[in-house]
C-alpha positions as CSV (number, residue, x, y, z in Angstrom):
1,M,69.6,94.9,-167.5
2,R,65.9,93.2,-166.6
3,L,65.0,90.6,-169.2
4,G,61.4,88.8,-169.3
5,I,61.8,85.2,-170.0
6,R,59.1,82.3,-171.3
7,Y,60.1,79.2,-171.7
8,V,57.8,76.4,-173.4
9,T,58.1,72.9,-173.7
10,R,55.0,71.2,-175.6
11,F,54.5,67.2,-175.9
12,E,52.4,65.8,-178.1
13,Y,52.3,61.5,-177.8
14,G,51.3,59.0,-180.0
15,G,48.3,58.3,-178.3
16,P,47.2,58.2,-174.6
17,V,49.9,58.5,-171.5
18,V,48.8,57.2,-168.5
19,E,51.5,58.9,-166.7
20,S,54.3,60.7,-166.8
21,Q,57.0,62.1,-164.2
22,N,59.0,65.1,-164.7
23,E,62.1,67.4,-164.1
24,L,62.5,70.9,-165.2
25,R,65.5,73.2,-164.8
26,A,64.6,76.5,-166.3
27,C,64.8,78.6,-163.1
28,P,67.4,81.6,-163.3
29,A,70.1,81.5,-160.3
30,G,70.5,84.1,-158.3
31,D,73.9,85.0,-157.8
32,A,76.5,87.9,-157.7
33,H,75.5,88.3,-161.6
34,Q,71.8,87.9,-161.4
35,Q,69.0,88.7,-159.2
36,L,65.7,86.7,-159.4
37,V,62.4,88.7,-159.5
38,H,60.0,86.7,-160.3
39,Y,59.6,82.5,-161.6
40,G,56.4,80.4,-161.9
41,V,55.8,77.2,-163.7
42,T,52.4,76.5,-164.7
43,T,51.5,72.8,-167.0
44,S,49.1,71.3,-168.6
45,P,47.1,69.0,-167.9
46,V,47.6,71.3,-164.0
47,A,50.0,69.1,-161.6
48,R,51.4,70.3,-158.5
49,V,54.5,71.6,-158.9
50,R,57.5,70.8,-156.4
51,S,60.8,72.4,-155.7
52,H,64.5,71.7,-154.5
53,T,68.3,72.3,-155.0
54,D,70.5,69.3,-156.6
55,Y,73.9,68.7,-155.6
56,W,75.2,71.1,-158.3
57,G,72.8,74.3,-156.8
58,T,70.5,74.3,-159.5
59,R,66.7,74.7,-158.9
60,V,65.0,71.8,-160.1
61,D,61.0,72.0,-160.1
62,T,59.5,68.2,-160.2
63,F,55.6,67.3,-161.3
64,G,53.8,63.9,-162.1
65,V,50.7,63.9,-164.6
66,V,48.5,60.9,-163.6
67,G,45.5,59.9,-165.7
68,P,45.2,59.4,-169.6
69,H,46.6,62.7,-171.8
70,E,48.0,62.9,-175.3
71,R,49.3,66.7,-174.4
72,L,51.8,68.1,-172.1
73,E,52.6,71.8,-171.6
74,V,55.4,73.1,-169.4
75,V,55.5,77.0,-169.2
76,A,58.0,78.9,-166.9
77,A,57.9,82.6,-166.7
78,A,60.6,84.2,-165.3
79,T,62.1,87.9,-164.7
80,V,65.4,88.5,-163.6
81,E,67.7,91.5,-163.4
82,T,71.8,90.9,-164.3
83,A,74.7,93.1,-164.2
84,P,78.0,93.1,-165.9
85,R,80.6,91.2,-164.7
86,P,84.2,92.1,-163.3
87,V,87.1,91.0,-165.0
88,P,88.8,88.6,-163.3
89,D,92.2,88.1,-162.1
90,L,93.9,85.6,-164.4
91,S,97.1,86.1,-163.8
92,A,98.3,82.8,-161.7
93,P,100.7,80.7,-162.7
94,V,100.5,77.9,-164.2
95,A,102.4,76.4,-161.7
96,A,99.5,76.8,-159.3
97,L,97.3,74.6,-161.0
98,S,99.2,71.6,-159.3
99,D,98.6,72.5,-155.6
100,P,96.7,69.6,-153.9
101,A,94.6,71.5,-152.0
102,W,93.1,73.1,-155.4
103,C,93.1,70.3,-156.8
104,D,91.5,68.3,-154.2
105,E,89.0,71.2,-154.5
106,H,88.1,71.4,-157.5
107,L,88.2,67.7,-158.6
108,E,84.9,66.9,-160.1
109,F,85.6,69.6,-162.3
110,L,88.9,68.2,-163.5
111,Q,88.0,64.7,-164.2
112,R,86.4,63.2,-167.5
113,S,82.3,63.2,-167.1
114,P,79.6,61.5,-169.5
115,H,80.0,64.0,-172.1
116,V,83.6,65.3,-171.4
117,A,85.9,62.5,-172.1
118,W,88.6,63.0,-174.1
119,G,91.2,60.7,-176.4
120,E,94.5,61.8,-178.0
121,A,93.1,64.2,-180.2
122,V,92.6,66.4,-177.0
123,R,95.7,65.8,-175.6
124,E,97.5,66.2,-178.9
125,R,95.8,69.8,-178.8
126,T,96.9,70.7,-175.3
127,R,100.1,70.2,-175.9
128,R,100.7,72.9,-178.3
129,I,98.4,75.2,-176.4
130,A,100.6,74.9,-173.1
131,A,103.7,74.9,-175.3
132,G,105.4,78.0,-173.0
133,A,102.7,79.2,-171.3
134,Q,103.6,80.6,-167.7
135,D,100.0,81.8,-166.6
136,V,96.7,80.6,-166.5
137,G,95.4,83.4,-168.7
138,T,97.3,82.6,-171.8
139,L,96.2,78.7,-171.1
140,I,92.2,79.5,-171.4
141,A,92.6,82.3,-174.3
142,R,94.7,79.8,-176.1
143,V,92.0,77.1,-175.7
144,E,89.6,79.9,-177.1
145,E,91.1,80.4,-179.7
146,D,91.5,76.8,-180.8
147,V,87.7,76.3,-180.1
148,A,87.2,79.2,-182.7
149,G,88.4,77.0,-185.3
150,L,85.2,74.9,-185.0
151,E,82.2,76.2,-187.5
152,Y,79.0,76.3,-185.8
153,R,76.5,74.3,-187.5
154,R,73.2,73.4,-186.7
155,G,72.1,69.8,-187.1
156,R,75.7,68.7,-187.1
157,T,75.4,67.1,-183.8
158,D,73.6,66.1,-181.0
159,V,73.4,65.7,-177.0
160,G,75.5,62.2,-177.1
161,V,78.1,63.0,-179.5
162,A,81.8,62.7,-178.1
163,V,84.4,65.4,-178.1
164,E,87.0,63.5,-180.1
165,D,83.9,63.0,-182.6
166,V,83.3,66.9,-182.7
167,L,87.1,67.7,-183.4
168,A,86.7,65.0,-186.1
169,A,83.9,67.1,-188.0
170,G,85.1,70.5,-186.9
171,A,81.3,71.6,-186.4
172,G,79.0,71.5,-183.8
173,V,76.4,74.0,-181.7
174,C,76.7,75.5,-178.2
175,Q,76.9,72.4,-176.2
176,D,79.4,71.2,-178.4
177,F,81.6,74.2,-178.0
178,A,81.2,73.9,-174.7
179,H,82.2,69.8,-174.5
180,V,85.4,70.6,-176.3
181,T,86.6,73.5,-174.6
182,I,85.7,71.9,-171.5
183,A,87.9,68.8,-172.0
184,L,90.6,70.8,-173.6
185,L,90.5,72.8,-170.2
186,R,90.5,69.7,-167.6
187,E,93.5,68.3,-169.4
188,L,95.4,71.4,-169.2
189,G,94.6,71.1,-165.7
190,V,92.4,74.0,-165.4
191,P,88.9,72.9,-163.6
192,A,86.1,73.8,-165.9
193,R,81.8,73.4,-165.5
194,Y,79.4,73.7,-167.9
195,V,76.9,76.5,-168.0
196,S,73.0,76.1,-169.1
197,G,71.0,79.5,-169.7
198,Y,69.6,81.9,-171.9
199,F,71.9,84.7,-174.1
200,F,69.6,87.6,-175.4
201,A,71.0,87.8,-178.9
202,A,69.6,87.5,-182.7
203,D,71.7,84.9,-182.8
204,D,73.7,82.5,-181.2
205,R,76.9,81.7,-183.5
206,T,77.7,85.8,-183.6
207,G,76.2,87.3,-180.7
208,A,74.4,90.0,-182.2
209,E,72.8,92.0,-180.1
210,A,68.8,91.7,-180.3
211,G,66.1,94.3,-180.0
212,D,63.6,94.3,-177.2
213,E,62.5,90.7,-178.2
214,V,63.7,87.7,-179.8
215,E,62.9,84.0,-179.6
216,V,66.0,82.1,-178.8
217,E,67.1,78.5,-177.6
218,T,68.8,77.6,-174.3
219,H,72.8,78.8,-174.7
220,A,75.6,76.8,-172.8
221,W,78.8,78.7,-171.7
222,V,82.0,77.5,-169.8
223,E,83.6,79.0,-166.6
224,A,87.0,77.9,-165.6
225,A,88.2,77.9,-161.9
226,V,91.6,80.4,-161.6
227,P,93.5,79.9,-158.5
228,G,93.1,83.3,-156.6
229,G,91.0,84.6,-159.3
230,G,87.7,82.5,-158.8
231,W,85.3,81.6,-161.8
232,A,86.0,83.2,-165.2
233,A,83.3,82.9,-167.7
234,L,84.2,82.6,-171.4
235,D,81.1,81.8,-174.5
236,P,83.2,80.0,-177.0
237,T,80.5,79.8,-179.3
238,N,81.1,83.1,-180.2
239,R,83.4,84.9,-178.3
240,Q,81.4,87.4,-176.7
241,P,82.0,88.3,-173.2
242,V,79.7,86.9,-170.7
243,G,77.9,89.8,-169.0
244,E,74.4,91.4,-169.0
245,R,73.1,89.6,-172.1
246,H,73.6,86.0,-170.3
247,V,71.3,84.7,-167.9
248,T,72.5,81.5,-165.8
249,I,70.2,78.6,-165.4
250,G,72.5,76.4,-163.4
251,R,76.4,74.4,-163.7
252,G,77.7,71.5,-163.5
253,R,80.2,69.0,-165.1
254,D,78.2,68.7,-168.6
255,Y,74.7,69.0,-170.0
256,D,73.7,66.2,-168.4
257,D,73.9,68.1,-164.9
258,V,71.9,70.7,-166.1
259,A,69.5,68.5,-168.8
260,P,66.7,71.6,-169.0
261,L,64.1,68.7,-169.0
262,R,63.8,65.5,-168.4
263,G,61.6,62.9,-167.6
264,I,59.4,59.3,-167.9
265,Y,56.0,58.3,-168.8
266,N,53.9,55.2,-169.5
267,G,52.8,55.3,-172.9
268,P,53.8,54.6,-176.9
269,R,57.4,55.5,-177.9
270,E,56.0,57.8,-180.6
271,H,56.2,61.5,-179.0
272,H,57.0,64.8,-180.6
273,L,58.6,67.5,-178.7
274,A,58.7,71.4,-179.6
275,V,60.5,74.0,-177.9
276,N,60.0,77.7,-177.6
277,V,61.8,80.3,-175.3
278,R,61.3,84.0,-175.9
279,M,62.9,87.0,-174.4
280,R,61.7,90.3,-173.3
281,R,64.0,93.4,-172.6
282,L,62.1,94.9,-170.1
283,A,62.4,98.9,-168.2
284,V,63.4,99.2,-164.7
285,A,61.5,101.5,-162.7
286,T,64.1,104.5,-161.1
287,R,64.2,103.1,-157.3
288,G,62.1,105.7,-155.2
289,A,59.5,106.4,-157.9
290,P,55.9,106.5,-156.6
291,G,55.0,102.8,-156.5
292,A,57.9,101.4,-157.3
293,P,59.1,97.9,-155.8
294,G,62.7,97.3,-154.7
295,P,65.4,96.7,-156.2
296,Y,65.0,93.2,-156.0
297,P,61.6,92.0,-155.3
298,G,61.2,88.9,-153.4
299,T,60.7,85.2,-155.6
300,D,57.2,84.3,-156.6
301,A,57.4,80.4,-156.6
């Protein structure tokens, strides 16, 4: 599937800002499941954009605006081609999760992190989940079933809400579903990482199919490491298979490692933020057609 993505962030400040320095994580990743065709970033006021890859493998675009300004607009436009994902092998025995070499290799995704710290509520749930489970696939399926009991409710939480508070409230949004899922998996000994991206759907909550164009929000899902099976992707928010409609931006321990835009500025505290993301299904030219490019043209940065 070929998708066009336009990510727009607008800051309106409460007065003149004399300088701002920013980091943007909005570029679709290139991996075995998706290929980046085109990507570009523009800002207003105009700023020079520099790029690097962070510790987690995510592209980061950095830019600074020097000089008085009361408004900042950032536009990231991308074209990406996605492919179906093969079904991973989840049959590894639970005992394989205790292998010392395996644990060392995945240590960062087994430990607590800023947004994935848990207590007795998570431990109590994992005791029930683990009872009688013989393979890792059963653990993952039971975690999905447990998280499915949460209610999708906008405005109930914010980015900093603790996992235990989400469980107590019984509701949240995609980032909360992802953080709870990661906490349960890590407590069970299953390495788990947070995935930030876009989801081509009419509704995050249900995963309902979109038409040819839809307005979305950035989305979050989870990948769990399985001995001998690689990383298995799951979307706990809507329990839809992670596939062609999911576009990965980056991966990390939790939201803090892949926040779309963060920065600092010198100016009044008051500001207003508006974010708009539109996704559009694009036609894919038949290979070999006159004038058609190759299957994956080079990235335009």
